C-alpha positions as CSV (number, residue, x, y, z in Angstrom):
1,X,56.0,-39.9,3.2
2,X,52.7,-41.7,3.8
3,X,49.6,-40.9,2.1
4,X,48.0,-40.0,5.5
5,X,50.6,-37.4,6.1
6,X,50.1,-36.0,2.7
7,X,46.4,-35.7,3.5
8,X,46.9,-34.0,6.7
9,X,49.4,-31.7,5.2
10,X,47.0,-30.9,2.4
11,X,44.3,-30.1,5.0
12,X,46.6,-27.8,6.6
13,X,47.2,-26.0,3.7
14,X,43.6,-25.6,2.7
15,X,42.9,-24.6,6.3
16,X,45.4,-21.7,6.2
17,X,44.2,-20.6,2.9
18,X,40.7,-20.4,4.2
19,X,41.7,-18.5,7.4
20,X,44.0,-16.2,5.3
21,X,40.8,-15.3,3.0
22,X,38.8,-14.7,5.9
23,X,41.3,-12.6,7.6
24,X,41.7,-10.5,4.5
25,X,37.9,-10.1,3.9
26,X,37.6,-8.9,7.7
27,X,40.6,-6.5,7.3
28,X,39.3,-5.0,4.0
29,X,35.8,-4.6,5.6
30,X,37.6,-2.8,8.7
31,X,39.8,-0.8,6.4
32,X,37.0,0.3,4.0
33,X,37.1,4.1,4.1
34,X,34.2,6.8,4.2
35,X,34.6,7.4,0.6
36,X,34.5,3.7,-0.4
37,X,31.3,3.2,1.5
38,X,29.7,6.3,-0.2
39,X,30.7,5.0,-3.6
40,X,29.4,1.6,-2.7
41,X,26.1,3.0,-1.8
42,X,26.0,4.9,-5.0
43,X,26.7,1.8,-7.1
44,X,23.9,-0.2,-5.2
45,X,21.5,2.6,-6.0
46,X,22.5,2.8,-9.7
47,X,22.1,-1.2,-10.0
48,X,18.2,-0.8,-9.0
49,X,18.8,-3.9,-6.7
50,X,17.1,-3.7,-3.3
51,X,19.4,-6.7,-2.1
52,X,22.4,-4.8,-3.1
53,X,21.2,-1.7,-1.3
54,X,20.6,-3.7,1.8
55,X,24.1,-5.1,1.6
56,X,25.7,-1.8,2.0
57,X,24.4,-1.6,5.7
58,X,22.4,1.6,5.3
59,X,19.2,1.1,7.5
60,X,16.1,1.0,5.0
61,X,12.5,-0.2,5.6
62,X,11.1,-3.2,4.0
63,X,8.5,-0.8,2.4
64,X,11.2,1.3,0.8
65,X,13.1,-1.8,-0.5
66,X,10.0,-3.0,-2.1
67,X,9.3,0.5,-3.6
68,X,12.7,0.8,-4.9
69,X,12.2,-2.4,-6.9
70,X,9.4,-0.6,-8.7
71,X,11.3,2.5,-9.4
72,X,10.9,3.8,-13.0
73,X,14.4,5.2,-13.0
74,X,17.5,5.0,-10.6
75,X,20.5,7.3,-10.4
76,X,23.3,7.1,-13.1
77,X,26.9,8.4,-13.5
78,X,27.3,8.7,-9.6
79,X,30.4,9.9,-8.0
80,X,32.1,10.9,-4.9
81,X,33.5,14.5,-5.4
82,X,34.7,15.3,-1.6
83,X,34.8,13.5,1.8
84,X,35.1,15.1,5.2
85,X,35.9,13.1,8.1
86,X,35.2,14.3,11.7
87,X,35.3,13.0,15.4
88,X,33.7,9.5,14.6
89,X,31.7,10.3,11.6
90,X,32.1,11.7,8.0
91,X,30.1,13.3,5.2
92,X,30.4,12.7,1.6
93,X,29.4,15.3,-1.5
94,X,28.1,13.0,-4.2
95,X,27.0,14.0,-7.8
96,X,24.7,11.9,-10.0
97,X,22.0,12.0,-12.7
98,X,18.3,11.2,-12.3
99,X,15.5,11.7,-14.7
100,X,17.8,13.7,-17.0
101,X,19.0,16.1,-14.6
102,X,22.1,16.4,-12.6
103,X,21.9,16.6,-9.0
104,X,24.4,17.0,-5.9
105,X,23.7,16.1,-2.4
106,X,25.7,15.4,0.9
107,X,25.3,12.3,2.7
108,X,26.6,11.6,6.5
109,X,28.3,8.3,7.3
110,X,28.9,6.6,10.6
111,X,31.1,3.7,11.6
112,X,29.0,0.5,12.3
113,X,30.3,-3.0,13.2
114,X,33.7,-2.1,11.9
115,X,32.8,-0.2,8.6
116,X,31.3,3.1,7.2
117,X,27.8,3.1,6.5
118,X,25.4,5.8,5.0
119,X,22.9,7.0,7.4
120,X,19.3,8.2,6.9
121,X,20.6,11.4,4.9
122,X,21.0,9.0,2.0
123,X,17.4,8.7,1.6
124,X,14.6,11.1,0.8
125,X,11.0,11.5,2.0
126,X,7.7,11.1,0.1
127,X,4.4,12.4,1.1
128,X,1.6,11.6,-1.1
129,X,-2.1,12.6,-1.3
130,X,-4.9,11.2,-3.5
131,X,-8.4,12.4,-4.3
132,X,-10.0,8.9,-3.3
133,X,-8.9,6.5,-0.7
134,X,-6.3,6.4,2.1
135,X,-3.2,5.1,0.6
136,X,-1.2,4.9,-2.5
137,X,0.9,2.2,-4.1
138,X,4.7,2.9,-5.0
139,X,6.0,0.0,-6.9
140,X,4.5,-3.0,-4.9
141,X,4.6,-1.0,-1.6
142,X,1.4,0.4,-0.2
143,X,1.9,3.7,1.8
144,X,-0.4,5.8,3.7
145,X,-1.2,9.0,2.5
146,X,-0.5,12.3,4.3
147,X,2.6,10.8,6.0
148,X,6.2,11.0,5.3
149,X,7.6,7.8,4.0
150,X,11.5,7.6,3.7
151,X,12.5,6.2,0.2
152,X,15.7,5.6,-1.7
153,X,16.6,8.2,-4.4
154,X,14.9,7.3,-7.7
155,X,11.9,8.2,-9.7
156,X,8.8,6.4,-8.6
157,X,5.2,5.9,-10.3
158,X,2.7,6.7,-7.3
159,X,-0.7,5.1,-8.1
160,X,-4.0,5.3,-6.4
161,X,-4.6,2.3,-4.1
162,X,-6.0,-0.3,-4.2
163,X,-5.3,-0.5,-8.0
164,X,-7.8,-3.1,-8.5
165,X,-10.6,-0.6,-7.6
166,X,-9.0,3.0,-8.5
167,X,-7.0,4.4,-11.5
168,X,-4.6,7.2,-11.4
169,X,-0.9,7.6,-11.3
170,X,1.8,10.5,-11.0
171,X,5.4,10.4,-10.6
172,X,7.6,11.6,-7.9
173,X,11.5,12.1,-7.9
174,X,13.1,11.3,-4.4
175,X,16.5,12.9,-3.8
176,X,18.8,12.2,-0.6
177,X,17.9,14.6,1.9
178,X,15.0,16.1,0.2
179,X,11.2,16.2,0.6
180,X,9.1,15.2,-2.3
181,X,5.3,15.4,-2.8
182,X,2.9,13.6,-5.1
183,X,-0.8,14.1,-5.5
184,X,-2.9,11.5,-7.4
185,X,-6.0,12.5,-9.2
186,X,-7.9,9.0,-8.7
187,X,-11.0,7.7,-10.5
188,X,-13.1,4.6,-9.8
189,X,-12.6,1.8,-12.1
190,X,-15.9,-0.1,-13.2
191,X,-14.5,-2.8,-10.8
192,X,-15.1,-0.6,-7.9
193,X,-18.8,-0.4,-8.8
194,X,-19.0,-4.1,-9.3
195,X,-17.4,-4.5,-5.8
196,X,-20.0,-2.2,-4.4
197,X,-22.9,-3.9,-5.9
198,X,-22.0,-7.3,-4.8
199,X,-21.4,-5.9,-1.1
200,X,-24.8,-4.2,-1.2
201,X,-26.5,-7.2,-2.6
202,X,-25.2,-9.2,0.3
203,X,-26.2,-6.6,2.8
204,X,-29.9,-6.5,1.2
205,X,-30.1,-10.1,1.2
206,X,-29.5,-10.0,5.2
207,X,-32.2,-7.3,5.3
208,X,-34.7,-9.4,3.3
209,X,-34.5,-12.5,5.4
210,X,-37.9,-13.5,6.9
211,X,-38.6,-11.9,10.2
212,X,-41.2,-10.3,12.4
213,X,-40.3,-6.6,11.7
214,X,-39.3,-4.2,9.0
215,X,-35.5,-3.7,9.2
216,X,-34.1,-0.5,9.6
217,X,-31.4,1.0,7.0
218,X,-32.5,-1.3,4.4
219,X,-34.4,1.2,2.2
220,X,-37.8,-0.7,3.0
221,X,-40.8,1.4,3.7
222,X,-44.0,-0.5,4.2
223,X,-47.3,1.4,5.1
224,X,-48.6,-1.5,7.1
225,X,-49.5,0.8,10.1
226,X,-52.8,1.8,8.3
227,X,-53.9,-1.7,8.2
228,X,-52.1,-3.7,10.9
229,X,-52.4,-3.4,14.6
230,X,-49.7,-5.9,15.2
231,X,-47.3,-7.8,12.9
232,X,-46.1,-11.1,13.6
233,X,-44.4,-12.2,10.4
234,X,-42.8,-10.6,7.3
235,X,-41.6,-12.5,4.3
236,X,-39.7,-10.9,1.4
237,X,-39.3,-11.8,-2.2
238,X,-36.8,-9.8,-4.1
239,X,-37.3,-9.5,-7.6
240,X,-34.4,-6.9,-8.5
241,X,-31.7,-5.5,-6.2
242,X,-31.4,-1.7,-6.4
243,X,-28.4,-0.9,-9.0
244,X,-25.6,0.9,-7.5
245,X,-24.1,4.2,-8.7
246,X,-20.9,5.0,-7.0
247,X,-18.9,8.1,-6.5
248,X,-16.1,9.2,-4.4
249,X,-18.2,10.4,-1.5
250,X,-20.9,7.8,-1.4
251,X,-23.3,5.8,-3.4
252,X,-27.0,5.7,-4.5
253,X,-28.9,2.3,-5.3
254,X,-32.2,2.7,-7.3
255,X,-34.6,1.0,-9.2
256,X,-34.9,-2.3,-7.0
257,X,-38.2,-4.3,-7.0
258,X,-39.3,-5.7,-3.9
259,X,-42.3,-7.6,-2.5
260,X,-43.1,-8.0,1.3
261,X,-46.0,-10.3,2.6
262,X,-47.0,-8.9,6.0
263,X,-48.9,-11.3,8.3
264,X,-50.5,-10.0,11.6
265,X,-53.5,-8.5,13.4
266,X,-55.4,-6.0,11.3
267,X,-57.0,-2.8,12.7
268,X,-60.1,-4.5,13.1
269,X,-58.5,-7.4,15.5
270,X,-59.0,-10.1,12.9
271,X,-56.0,-12.1,11.3
272,X,-54.7,-10.3,8.2
273,X,-52.2,-11.0,5.4
274,X,-51.2,-8.5,2.9
275,X,-48.6,-8.3,-0.1
276,X,-47.0,-5.0,-0.9
277,X,-44.8,-4.4,-3.9
278,X,-42.3,-1.6,-4.5
279,X,-40.9,-1.1,-8.0
280,X,-38.7,1.9,-6.8
281,X,-36.8,0.1,-4.0
282,X,-33.8,2.3,-3.3
283,X,-30.9,2.9,-0.6
284,X,-28.2,5.7,-0.1
285,X,-25.0,5.4,1.8
286,X,-21.4,6.3,2.1
287,X,-18.3,4.6,0.9
288,X,-14.9,4.2,2.5
289,X,-12.0,2.9,0.3
290,X,-8.7,1.9,2.3
291,X,-5.8,0.4,1.1
292,X,-7.0,-3.2,0.2
293,X,-10.8,-2.9,0.3
294,X,-13.9,-0.9,-0.3
295,X,-16.7,-0.5,2.4
296,X,-20.3,0.8,2.1
297,X,-22.3,2.2,4.9
298,X,-25.8,2.2,4.4
299,X,-28.1,5.1,5.8
């Protein structure tokens, strides 16, 4: 037999082998039972691997997968204890350990694309609140407060967000088909005051740019009305910006030093220039802390 015929026959054998492997894989996928699918889902949860969970076909949000990667504990010793199949769907009773306790749950399964898949009953819901801010961080996922978020079963550290500005962490245990709550007692980090000071300094730099009027909402009060009929120019010199004291509800900033040189027409009608100096320059305002920033509002 020629070498060419050997190559051709070898190619046919390889092609048949590959086709057989593909057929076997598809056949196995089609013949997967509800119990197999439930067990595969449990094994993926035990692994703590978000990609393994996604591979089971269960519909899970990106936020839930990101949070799962940061879970402090996942289920263990999981088993399927009973399966009941109905008209086009199935349910499985499962048992597992989590956070040192034994739990039992029932998950539903539906056939999708030729295989059984655990539906949303395999997830739990978390509703978090925090004393400061509008979001919490679960793993690397940032979640809004006072809203239910579907998460995979596990134990999660729940932190005030953003973590660069806020301290405070609690823990939540999320179980299949269950509602969990977490309340974070948050505290301002020193970095929050630093961020507020930087933001206020920038705001007050805009306030003290040269102009022809005294700007509003800048804490600048100059009694020029008793000496001037009209003002044509105001030049400011900042010696020291007010120092911020930050709280959850707002901020105060005190002990700033500011000079303002006012030019215009005096009450007698003559040209006039006067320099005013304040050693108690202060401002007040509110603060909003969102998922990724701090924002001041000066009153």
